[in-house]
C-alpha positions in Angstrom: 119.8 115.5 62.4 121.0 111.9 63.0 120.2 112.0 66.7 117.0 114.0 66.5 114.8 111.0 67.5 116.9 110.2 70.6 116.8 113.9 71.7 113.0 114.0 71.4 112.6 110.8 73.5 115.1 112.0 76.1 113.3 115.4 76.3 110.0 113.7 76.8 111.3 111.4 79.5 113.1 114.2 81.3 110.0 116.4 81.1 107.9 113.5 82.5 110.5 113.0 85.3 110.4 116.7 86.3 106.6 116.7 86.2 106.4 113.7 88.5 109.0 115.2 90.8 107.2 118.5 90.9 103.9 116.8 91.6 105.6 114.8 94.4 107.1 117.9 96.0 103.7 119.8 95.9 101.9 116.7 97.2 104.4 116.3 100.1 104.2 120.0 101.0 100.4 119.9 101.0 100.4 116.7 103.2 102.8 118.3 105.7 101.0 121.6 105.9 97.6 119.8 106.2 99.0 117.7 109.1 100.5 120.8 110.7 97.2 122.5 110.6 95.4 119.5 112.1 98.0 119.2 114.8 97.7 122.9 115.7 93.9 122.8 115.9 94.1 119.6 118.0 96.6 121.2 120.3 94.4 124.2 120.9 91.5 122.0 121.8 93.6 119.7 124.1 95.5 122.4 125.9 93.4 123.9 128.7 94.5 126.1 131.6 95.5 124.1 134.7 92.9 123.9 137.4 93.5 126.3 140.3 95.0 124.5 143.3 96.4 121.8 141.1 100.1 121.5 141.7 102.5 118.8 140.4 104.9 117.2 142.8 108.6 117.6 141.7 111.0 115.0 143.2 
């Protein structure tokens, strides 16, 4: 029982560390998926079928 106080503090700090890490991973995943959804919707708006008769010159 001599080290009980140190174990409680270590457990609290490690729990806080894992909580922050989990929140960071969730936040990063949300940010990436949100950006991916925005990019996909922007791509579908920007991409339009090429005009008939429009050809690109290849050198």
